[in-house]
N, C-alpha and C positions, 0 to 999 in steps of 0.2 A: 183559390180562394184568399181574401183580404185578413190579414190578422192586425188586430187593432190597439195599438197602447194609448190605456188611460191615465193621465198624468193630471195633478194640479198644476195650476198656472199662476196662483198666488201663493198665501203662507198656509196651504192645508184647509182643510174644512170647507172645502168649495161644494161639497154635496157629491163626492164620487160614487160613495155607496149608492143611492138612486140610481145615478148614471150607470155604473158597473152592473147593477142587478138588470137593468132595462135590456145593456147589451148583451149579457151573460146568457139570456133568452135565446139570443140568435148565434151564440158562442157554442162550442163544442168542449173545448178546455179552457179554464180560467186560471191564470199564473200570478201569483206573488213574487215579486223579484227584487225588493228593498224595505229596510224597515224592520219594525217588529211589533210587539203589543204595545207601543206607544200610539199607534194608528188606532183610528177608531172610524167603523163605518155603519151607519145608522141604516136600515132597510125597513122600509114599509110595504108589506104584501098582503092585500087583502084585509087591512087593518091592524095586523099582527106587525110588529116591531122587532126585529132582530139587530143585537148590536154586536159587532163583528172587531176584532180586533188582529188576530193573528190569521184567521183563517180567510182563504178567498171568498168572494160575494157569492161564489157559483156554488157553495155547499147548501144552500137553502134551495137549490134548484135540481131536482131529480134528473138523473140521466147524463148529467155532467163531471167532468174530471176537473178537479181542484188538485194545483200543485203548487207547493212552498219552494220557491227557488233557493239557490247556493248563494246569492245576495241577501237574504232574510236572515236576520239573528233571531232563534227562538228558544224561548224560555220554556221548558217541557212542562212543567206545572203550569202554569200559566194557560199553555195549550190545552193540556187534558182537562182544566177547568173550564175554558170555553167550551171545547167539544162537550162535555158534561152539561154545561148549561143549554146549549143550541139543541142537544138531545133531547133535554126536558120539554123543548118547544115543539118536539114532534119530528126533528130533522135526523134523517139516518145518515149516518157518517162510518165509513168502512174503508179498509183499503184500497177497495175498487172504486171509491169515489174521493179518495184523497192521497196525495202521496207529497213525502217531504223530502227535499234533496238530501243524500247522504254526506254530502258537505256542508251543509249550512252550520252556523256557528252556534253553539248553545249560552244561553244567556243563566250565568249560576248567580247563586245569592250571595258570592262575593261581589259581584257587578253591582246588583241593585243598592247593596250596602254603600260601597264606593260612590255611586252616583249621588245618594241622599247625605252621605258626608261632606263631599263637594258642594254640593247646594245648600246647606246649612251652616256654612263658612262663617266664622264670626265677624269677619269683616264685611258682610253683606253682599259680597261680590256673588253673582249667580247667572246661568244662562236660562235658568227657567225650564229645565228638562222636567220630563213625568216621573223622573226618580226609579225608572224601571231597568236601569244597567244596559239601557241600549249603547250609549258613548264607550263607556268599559270594554262590552263584549267587541265592540268593533275595533277597538284599540288591541285588545288581545288577538284578533283577529290578523291585524295588520304587523303585529310584534310576531307572530309566528307561534305564539303560545296557547292558544285557542283550543278548547274542546269541541268536536265536531259532532253531529250525529252517528256518524259511522264508528265513532269511538266508543260508543254506548256497547258494542259487539263483541270488545275486546277488554273483557274484564281485568286479564294482566296488566295489559298494555294501557288501560285508565288509570290505575294508580300511578303509574308513573308519569302520566301527563298531567295531572292534577296535582302532585309533587311540583313538578316544572311550573307550572301554572301558579302555584302558590308562592314559590320562591320568589316572585316578583311582589304579588299582592302582599303578601304576609310582612314583606320589608317596609312595604308602602304604609298599611294598616298602621304598624310600629310609629312609623314616623308621624303618621296623622295623630296618635295619641290611644288606637284602639287594638284590642285583642286579636293576635293573631287567629286564622282561620285553621279548625283542625283538616288534616288531609284525610284522614281516615273515615272521618265523619261525612266529608263531601262526595267521596269516593261511594260511600255505603247509600246517601242518597241518591246518586245517579243511578247506580245498579239497581237500586229499587223503581226508578220510572222507568228505567232502559225496556222492561217488557211491554209498556204502556204504548211506546213510541216505535220501537222497532219495526212493529208489523207497517208502518205507514212508510217506512225509509224506502227510497228507490233511485235510482239515476233518472233525475228530472231532465237532463239534458237529451237523454236519449227517448225518453217517453216524449217530448215536444218534438222533437226529430221525427219519430214516427208518426205523430199527429199531422205534421207539416207534409210529411210526403203522403198521407190519405188522404190529403187535401180536406184536412178538417179546418175550421176555425179556431184561432185562438185569441183570447181575451188575455191580454197584459194588465194587470193591474197595480196601478202605483200607488204610494202611501205619501202622505205630508203633501207639499207643493213646491215649485220651483224655486221660490224665495227662501226657502229652507234647507235648500242644495247647499252640501259641504264646501262646493267649490264656487258657485255663483251665487249663494243665496247672502244674506245679511250677516256674514261672518262677523264674530263668532257665533250670534244668536241664531244657530243653525240646528239642522239635528246631523246624525254622523255616518249619513249615507248620500250618495247620488240619488236625487229624486228625480232628475229630469229622464226623459224617453229612451237616452241612449242605455241608460243603466238597465232597461229590460233586456238588452240582448245578454251584457255581462252577467246579469244576476238571475240567469235562467239557464244560460249556456247555449242560447240560440244565435245563429249569425244574426247581424244587423239587417242583412238583407230580407230576413224575416220580419220586418217591421213594417209592414205595409202603408197604414195611417196612423197619426197620432192625434189624438183628442185631449184638447186641454180643458179640463172642467173649469171654468170661470165664474164666478159669484157675480151678481150685478152690481154689487158695494163690495167692499172689502172688510174683512177681519182677519185680527192674528190672535194666538194665545198665547201667553207669556211675554218673555222680555223682548226688548229690540226696538229698532227704529220703525216707526210707521208715518209717514208723511201725511197722509190724509186721515188720520184719524181726529176723532170728533168727541169733543168732551161735553157738549151739551144736549139739552133734550133731544136733538135729532137724531146724535149718536146713540141716546138710550131706546130713542122709539125703534130704530133699527133692531138693536140687540133684542127689544120684547117684541117686537111682531117676528123675527126669524128666529126668535127661540136661542140665542147664540148662548150656547152652554158646550164645552167640549166632551165629546162621547165617552174619551177614556177619561179625563181627569175632572170633568163638571165645572172645571173653570169658564167664568164667563168670558167672553170672547170682546176684544177690544174691538170697535166698528168705527168704518169710514167711507167716504165716497170711493168710489170705482176709481183705480188708478192706472191710465191706458198706458203711461210710462213703464209702468213695472211690467203688465201683463204682455206689452208689446216684447220686451226685454226677453222675457218669458218664452214668448213664441219664438223669438230667434235662434236663443240658446238651445229650446228644446225641440225646434224641427217641426213644432205644432202646426199641423194641417187645417184645422177648422176646431171651433170651441163647443162647448156645450152651456151654455148659458143657465145659471141656476138662481133661483130666489129672486125672479123679477117681479114676483106677487109681493115682496115684502115691499117693494116700492110704491105701491098702491096708495092713492090719494095723498103723495108728499105734491104740494105746490110748484116745487122746483126739486131739481136734481143738479148735482155738479157733479163734474168728471175732470180730473187732475190731468193735464194735456202738455204739463212741462215742469220743471223743478227751477226755483230761484238759489242761487248759493253766492250771497255776496251779492257782488254786480255781475253775477255771469248768469245767463239762462242757460238750462241743461235741458236735454231731451234723452236721456239716458240716465239710468241708475247709478251712482257712483259705488266705488268698489270700498274705498274706506270707511271704517266706521264712524269716523267722526264727522265725514261730509254726508254721511247716509243720514245720521242724527240732525245735521245743519239745514238739510233742505227744506224748502218751503214748498207748497205744491201751487200751481198756477192752474187755476180754474175757468173752464168754460160751465156757463149754466144753460140748462135747457128746461124747458118747462114739462110739468109733471101731467099726470092725468088721474082723473075721479074714480072712471070706471074700473072693475076689477079685472085682473088677469089670472084669477085663480081657476084653475081646471081646464083651461083654454087648451086646446087639443090641435087647432089650426091658427095661421096666422090670422084668418077672417075673423077669430073671437077675439083678437087684442086690440086694445084703443089703438088709435091713431098714432098718438104722441108716444104709446110705447114701443112701437116699430119704429119711430123717427130715432128713439135713442137707441134700440138695438142696432138701427143702419149706423149711427154714428159712431157705437164701441166698434162696429167692422171697420169703418172707416180708418180709425184711429189706431188699431191693434194690428191692422194688415191681413187677416184672416176672416172667412164667414163663420157664421153661426150654424153650425151642422145639428144641434139639439137645442130646444130651449124648454127649460122644464118651470112648470107653473105650479106645483104643488109637489109635497112629499110624496104624495100616491104615484106609481110607477107609470102607470096608464095617462096622468096628466104631463104629456111631453109632446114637443112639436116636433116631427120630424122635417127637416129642412133638406137633409143630404144623409143617406144610410152609410156610415163608417165602415161597413163590411162590404160595400159596394163601389166605393171610391175608387 
């Protein structure tokens, strides 16, 4: 059986939640492999809305195993709150349906506080994070002082690990003018939450290997988008993990040969939340209209998303770096009724013409988009489930995007409803 990796090809918020839910109906195991509760996936199932952050989208589907891999940073309190909220919506979550990697790094209160301290600097410099401690938790992981899920099972060793972690953090806090955190209190909080987390702990890598050997379908669920990747995105305005498909192997414990098909979720226009460069951003009524029709507000933060035209240069670069085989084009319906639609096909940087997104922050902020203009369409695409239901100009737009980015559309989403999806090519059978 083919295993599918779902990643975002832009700056996140491409509509991964719906597509992952659509694919999870065909999968046996759904695995999260990076990020934390800064990610947000909105699922609409039979008119009911589920908003997930840490939990894999498969939890709302009965008979599926959902796993949180070692590449994810886990806020245990946020996880328990999310589980409680989803259970109130009638979803059953047990250790039989959810497994959390024993080696996943924990996000602690000290991480969220440090995130907020940095984002609220007096000089106004900020990255635009969600202030949920994601970055500081990854920093501790790389610095080898993190508290991991498995540490919750060792009360005596946990206290020593907390002392070691706060040896660094308290010096930093005092230097920034904040009170040190009490090690005993933090250890107490962790020991209190431990019994709620430990029943879900397990060797995710081993479970995935068993599923693969049993010829089960595994769906790897990414968070954020390629241009927020710590190495390949618009640094420093990025997240703190690798968001491209290659991380699905390292962040879950499966070898790269297990990644059969890479599906890049791609919005029919472009949005971004937070700070950072955005070459095709629109500041006029057209951009405002995209935001209003697309209901462009962050699932996690509620912040209004910045909107702009489709950037084929950026998406093509994300496809190359991420090894994307095909895209799921989302929100095509938001473009309904527009007299003309523009596509960025290159950049101008001074007197130079670029066909790639530059690496330096200064050049990224300075590039100007080169547009190609296409005729729009008046007929609606909402709810279309076959290409025959699409206006001719909408099909032309899709075909032009395919030409520019170099891969075909495997799926086309025409509304938030799961079944309003046009299947061009089944990723599990690719």
